[in-house]
C-alpha positions, 0 to 999 in steps of 0.5 A, a space after each residue: 208851095 210855100 214853105 214854113 219853118 218850125 224851129 228847125 224843121 222845115 214843113 210844107 203848108 198842106 202838110 201842116 194844115 193837115 196836121 193843124 186839122 187832125 190836132 184840132 180834131 183831137 181838140 174837139 174830142 178832148 175838150 168839145 166846142 166850149 174849151 177849143 182854142 188855136 192855142 190848144 191846136 198850137 200846142 199839140 202840133 208844135 205849129 206857131 199860132 201866128 201860122 194857124 191864124 194865118 191859115 184860118 180866120 178864127 176858131 169858127 173856121 178851124 173848127 168848121 174845117 176839121 169837121 168837114 175834113 173828118 166827115 168827107 173822108 167818112 162820108 162821100 156822096 154814093 153813086 150806085 144808079 139808083 136812088 134807093 141804092 143811093 140812099 140806102 149807102 148813104 144811110 149806111 155810110 152815115 151810120 158808120 160815121 155815127 157808130 165811130 167814138 169820133 162821129 157819135 162825139 161830133 154829132 152830140 157836140 153839135 146839137 148841144 146848147 153850147 156857151 161857147 163864143 167859139 161855136 154858136 148857131 152859126 158854126 152849126 149852120 155852116 157845118 151843116 150846109 158844106 155837109 148838105 152841098 156834098 150831099 145833094 148831088 144824089 137828089 140832083 142825079 135822081 132828079 135828072 134820072 127821073 126817080 124823084 117826084 117834081 115836089 121833092 125839096 132835096 133838103 127836106 127828103 135829106 132830112 127825112 134819111 139822116 134825122 132818125 140815124 142822128 136821133 138814134 146816135 144822140 139818145 142811144 150808146 148802141 151802134 146803128 144797125 145796117 138793117 135800121 139803115 135799110 129800114 129808113 132808107 127804104 121808107 124815105 125812097 117810098 115817099 120821095 120817088 116818082 111814080 
């Protein structure tokens, strides 16, 4: 592993990258996407801006990586052995994410039309695609078990599950209730299950 120097300190690349991702998330929370900058991340971390530019193609990629890193930490694809169980656990995990101040702020930040040149629809689409690919494994496993109707499109099923939870989080300050998550998962399971 390559070592980089920060003044008199020496930090491994992986540690520096993790530090940068944490700082980028803090920058996003404080300033949103409109005022996000690599310079701000550099100031928070003490890392050289040149190092950050060498690690990420630009602010857009750093934003996507920071958001993805946080959401992957909070939401992993469940594997309960059943479609209903997986959808229920996924809905509960998403609610946990949205009930955290960081998760709710990220959800709101990504739907607000931004005047920023950094975050445009391509950034939002890239972040969503990254998360979608991770979560679609639930539907592949369900199809392999014969639990999924043949005509179900995983992206539509995922939207059926997550849209009500995101809508709740966007328009209310109250926590997303676990009973609500279970009700949504039940409805989606009935809509997409085979037989």
